[in-house]
TORDO-144546 format. One record per atom (N, C-alpha, C): residue number from 1; residue in three letters; atom name; x, y, z. Coordinates in steps of 0.05 Angstrom, whole numbers, plus 5000, padded with zeros to 4 digits. Layout:
! residues N
nr_rest_atom_c1_c2_c3
NUM_ALA_CA_X_Y_Z
...
//
This chain:
! residues 101
nr_rest_atom_c1_c2_c3
1_MET_N_5017_4976_5000
1_MET_CA_5000_5000_5000
1_MET_C_5017_5025_5000
2_ILE_N_5008_5045_4987
2_ILE_CA_5021_5071_4986
2_ILE_C_5005_5090_5003
3_LYS_N_5019_5104_5021
3_LYS_CA_5006_5124_5038
3_LYS_C_5014_5151_5026
4_ILE_N_4995_5170_5027
4_ILE_CA_5002_5197_5017
4_ILE_C_4997_5217_5040
5_TYR_N_5015_5236_5042
5_TYR_CA_5015_5257_5062
5_TYR_C_5016_5284_5048
6_ASP_N_5005_5304_5060
6_ASP_CA_5007_5331_5048
6_ASP_C_5035_5343_5053
7_SER_N_5039_5367_5044
7_SER_CA_5066_5379_5046
7_SER_C_5074_5386_5075
8_ASN_N_5055_5384_5094
8_ASN_CA_5060_5388_5122
8_ASN_C_5062_5362_5138
9_HIS_N_5065_5340_5124
9_HIS_CA_5067_5313_5135
9_HIS_C_5042_5304_5149
10_ASN_N_5019_5314_5141
10_ASN_CA_4993_5304_5152
10_ASN_C_4983_5282_5135
11_PHE_N_4975_5259_5147
11_PHE_CA_4966_5236_5132
11_PHE_C_4940_5243_5118
12_LEU_N_4938_5236_5092
12_LEU_CA_4914_5241_5076
12_LEU_C_4898_5215_5071
13_LYS_N_4910_5197_5056
13_LYS_CA_4896_5172_5047
13_LYS_C_4916_5150_5041
14_LEU_N_4905_5126_5039
14_LEU_CA_4919_5103_5027
14_LEU_C_4911_5103_4998
15_LEU_N_4929_5097_4981
15_LEU_CA_4923_5096_4952
15_LEU_C_4921_5066_4943
16_PRO_N_4897_5056_4942
16_PRO_CA_4894_5027_4935
16_PRO_C_4894_5022_4905
17_SER_N_4888_5042_4889
17_SER_CA_4883_5037_4860
17_SER_C_4906_5045_4842
18_CYS_N_4931_5041_4851
18_CYS_CA_4954_5047_4835
18_CYS_C_4962_5023_4818
19_ARG_N_4975_5029_4796
19_ARG_CA_4984_5007_4779
19_ARG_C_5012_5014_4768
20_ASN_N_5026_4995_4757
20_ASN_CA_5053_4998_4747
20_ASN_C_5072_5011_4767
21_ILE_N_5071_5000_4791
21_ILE_CA_5088_5011_4813
21_ILE_C_5116_4998_4810
22_TYR_N_5136_5015_4809
22_TYR_CA_5164_5005_4809
22_TYR_C_5182_5026_4822
23_THR_N_5204_5015_4832
23_THR_CA_5225_5032_4844
23_THR_C_5251_5027_4829
24_THR_N_5268_5047_4828
24_THR_CA_5295_5045_4818
24_THR_C_5314_5055_4839
25_GLU_N_5338_5045_4839
25_GLU_CA_5358_5054_4858
25_GLU_C_5384_5062_4844
26_THR_N_5394_5085_4852
26_THR_CA_5419_5095_4841
26_THR_C_5442_5081_4857
27_LEU_N_5459_5066_4843
27_LEU_CA_5479_5051_4856
27_LEU_C_5500_5068_4870
28_SER_N_5506_5091_4859
28_SER_CA_5527_5108_4871
28_SER_C_5518_5121_4897
29_THR_N_5492_5126_4900
29_THR_CA_5483_5140_4924
29_THR_C_5465_5122_4942
30_GLY_N_5453_5101_4930
30_GLY_CA_5435_5084_4945
30_GLY_C_5407_5095_4948
31_LEU_N_5402_5119_4936
31_LEU_CA_5375_5131_4938
31_LEU_C_5356_5119_4917
32_LYS_N_5331_5116_4925
32_LYS_CA_5311_5104_4908
32_LYS_C_5293_5125_4896
33_THR_N_5280_5118_4874
33_THR_CA_5258_5134_4862
33_THR_C_5235_5115_4859
34_LEU_N_5211_5127_4860
34_LEU_CA_5186_5111_4858
34_LEU_C_5169_5123_4836
35_CYS_N_5158_5105_4819
35_CYS_CA_5139_5113_4798
35_CYS_C_5114_5096_4800
36_PHE_N_5091_5107_4795
36_PHE_CA_5067_5092_4794
36_PHE_C_5046_5108_4779
37_GLN_N_5024_5095_4771
37_GLN_CA_5003_5108_4756
37_GLN_C_4977_5107_4773
38_VAL_N_4962_5129_4771
38_VAL_CA_4936_5132_4784
38_VAL_C_4915_5139_4764
39_PRO_N_4892_5127_4765
39_PRO_CA_4870_5134_4746
39_PRO_C_4861_5163_4750
40_CYS_N_4857_5177_4728
40_CYS_CA_4849_5205_4730
40_CYS_C_4820_5208_4741
41_LYS_N_4804_5188_4738
41_LYS_CA_4777_5189_4748
41_LYS_C_4774_5179_4777
42_ASP_N_4796_5173_4789
42_ASP_CA_4797_5162_4816
42_ASP_C_4790_5185_4836
43_GLU_N_4778_5177_4858
43_GLU_CA_4772_5197_4879
43_GLU_C_4796_5209_4892
44_PHE_N_4819_5195_4891
44_PHE_CA_4844_5205_4903
44_PHE_C_4860_5223_4885
45_PHE_N_4851_5226_4860
45_PHE_CA_4865_5242_4840
45_PHE_C_4871_5270_4850
46_GLU_N_4852_5283_4864
46_GLU_CA_4855_5311_4872
46_GLU_C_4876_5315_4894
47_ILE_N_4881_5295_4910
47_ILE_CA_4900_5299_4932
47_ILE_C_4929_5294_4924
48_ILE_N_4934_5284_4900
48_ILE_CA_4961_5279_4891
48_ILE_C_4972_5304_4879
49_GLN_N_4991_5317_4892
49_GLN_CA_5002_5342_4883
49_GLN_C_5033_5341_4887
50_GLU_N_5047_5357_4872
50_GLU_CA_5075_5359_4874
50_GLU_C_5083_5368_4902
51_GLU_N_5104_5358_4913
51_GLU_CA_5115_5364_4939
51_GLU_C_5099_5351_4962
52_ASN_N_5079_5335_4956
52_ASN_CA_5067_5319_4976
52_ASN_C_5085_5295_4982
53_TYR_N_5081_5281_5004
53_TYR_CA_5098_5259_5011
53_TYR_C_5084_5233_5007
54_VAL_N_5100_5213_4999
54_VAL_CA_5090_5186_4994
54_VAL_C_5107_5167_5010
55_GLU_N_5093_5147_5022
55_GLU_CA_5108_5128_5039
55_GLU_C_5100_5100_5031
56_THR_N_5120_5083_5028
56_THR_CA_5115_5055_5024
56_THR_C_5122_5040_5050
57_ALA_N_5122_5014_5049
57_ALA_CA_5128_4999_5074
57_ALA_C_5155_5004_5085
58_ASP_N_5174_5011_5068
58_ASP_CA_5202_5014_5077
58_ASP_C_5216_5039_5068
59_TYR_N_5202_5059_5056
59_TYR_CA_5216_5082_5046
59_TYR_C_5198_5106_5045
60_SER_N_5209_5130_5045
60_SER_CA_5194_5154_5043
60_SER_C_5203_5170_5018
61_PHE_N_5183_5181_5004
61_PHE_CA_5189_5195_4979
61_PHE_C_5174_5222_4979
62_VAL_N_5183_5239_4960
62_VAL_CA_5170_5265_4955
62_VAL_C_5161_5265_4926
63_ILE_N_5136_5273_4921
63_ILE_CA_5126_5274_4893
63_ILE_C_5140_5297_4879
64_LYS_N_5153_5291_4857
64_LYS_CA_5168_5312_4842
64_LYS_C_5156_5318_4815
65_GLU_N_5142_5299_4803
65_GLU_CA_5132_5304_4776
65_GLU_C_5106_5289_4772
66_LEU_N_5086_5302_4759
66_LEU_CA_5061_5290_4752
66_LEU_C_5058_5292_4722
67_ILE_N_5054_5269_4709
67_ILE_CA_5053_5269_4679
67_ILE_C_5025_5258_4671
68_MET_N_5010_5274_4657
68_MET_CA_4984_5265_4647
68_MET_C_4989_5248_4622
69_GLU_N_4977_5224_4622
69_GLU_CA_4980_5206_4599
69_GLU_C_4954_5206_4584
70_ASP_N_4955_5197_4559
70_ASP_CA_4932_5197_4542
70_ASP_C_4912_5174_4548
71_ASN_N_4919_5156_4565
71_ASN_CA_4902_5133_4570
71_ASN_C_4887_5135_4597
72_ASP_N_4880_5159_4605
72_ASP_CA_4864_5164_4629
72_ASP_C_4880_5157_4655
73_PHE_N_4906_5158_4654
73_PHE_CA_4922_5153_4677
73_PHE_C_4942_5176_4680
74_MET_N_4949_5181_4705
74_MET_CA_4970_5201_4711
74_MET_C_4994_5186_4722
75_GLU_N_5017_5192_4712
75_GLU_CA_5041_5180_4722
75_GLU_C_5053_5198_4744
76_VAL_N_5059_5186_4767
76_VAL_CA_5070_5201_4789
76_VAL_C_5099_5192_4793
77_ARG_N_5118_5211_4793
77_ARG_CA_5146_5205_4796
77_ARG_C_5155_5218_4822
78_CYS_N_5168_5202_4839
78_CYS_CA_5176_5211_4865
78_CYS_C_5206_5206_4869
79_SER_N_5218_5223_4884
79_SER_CA_5247_5219_4892
79_SER_C_5248_5214_4922
80_ALA_N_5271_5204_4930
80_ALA_CA_5275_5198_4959
80_ALA_C_5272_5223_4976
81_ASN_N_5260_5219_4999
81_ASN_CA_5257_5241_5018
81_ASN_C_5282_5241_5035
82_VAL_N_5300_5261_5030
82_VAL_CA_5325_5262_5044
82_VAL_C_5326_5284_5065
83_GLU_N_5303_5295_5072
83_GLU_CA_5301_5316_5092
83_GLU_C_5313_5307_5119
84_GLU_N_5307_5283_5127
84_GLU_CA_5317_5273_5152
84_GLU_C_5346_5266_5151
85_LEU_N_5357_5262_5127
85_LEU_CA_5385_5254_5125
85_LEU_C_5403_5278_5124
86_MET_N_5392_5302_5118
86_MET_CA_5409_5325_5116
86_MET_C_5420_5333_5143
87_GLY_N_5444_5343_5143
87_GLY_CA_5458_5350_5167
87_GLY_C_5448_5377_5178
88_ARG_N_5455_5382_5203
88_ARG_CA_5449_5408_5215
88_ARG_C_5475_5424_5216
89_VAL_N_5472_5450_5214
89_VAL_CA_5496_5467_5215
89_VAL_C_5498_5477_5244
90_PHE_N_5522_5474_5256
90_PHE_CA_5527_5484_5282
90_PHE_C_5546_5507_5280
91_ARG_N_5540_5529_5292
91_ARG_CA_5557_5552_5291
91_ARG_C_5583_5547_5307
92_ILE_N_5580_5534_5329
92_ILE_CA_5604_5527_5346
92_ILE_C_5602_5498_5353
93_PHE_N_5624_5485_5349
93_PHE_CA_5626_5456_5357
93_PHE_C_5651_5454_5374
94_ASP_N_5647_5447_5399
94_ASP_CA_5669_5444_5418
94_ASP_C_5671_5415_5426
95_CYS_N_5694_5404_5424
95_CYS_CA_5698_5376_5431
95_CYS_C_5722_5374_5450
96_PHE_N_5717_5359_5471
96_PHE_CA_5739_5355_5490
96_PHE_C_5737_5326_5500
97_GLN_N_5759_5316_5509
97_GLN_CA_5761_5288_5517
97_GLN_C_5765_5287_5547
98_LEU_N_5749_5271_5560
98_LEU_CA_5752_5267_5589
98_LEU_C_5771_5244_5594
99_SER_N_5788_5248_5612
99_SER_CA_5807_5227_5620
99_SER_C_5798_5215_5646
100_LEU_N_5793_5189_5647
100_LEU_CA_5784_5176_5671
100_LEU_C_5807_5160_5685
101_ASN_N_5831_5170_5683
101_ASN_CA_5854_5156_5695
101_ASN_C_5854_5159_5725
//
């Protein structure tokens, strides 16, 4: 099942009617991309927007591209959600070692 969240990480719906679901992985970085198709006449069609979040059983993605196809389906392309992996900037970092001798 694919879960969809809005841009503020609020859960919206489960997407049960997806087809052609596949992931690819970049070998150099280990990051995955997700692609799937959703029917344009589906009730969930309106909640699928760019920059919304998509979650599978083991990975989190961000919707980056929506492509309307001529066969009544929309292709959704997602990239890995790396927000949690990004580092924080510290203005001052002080490190010292305690000696327990």
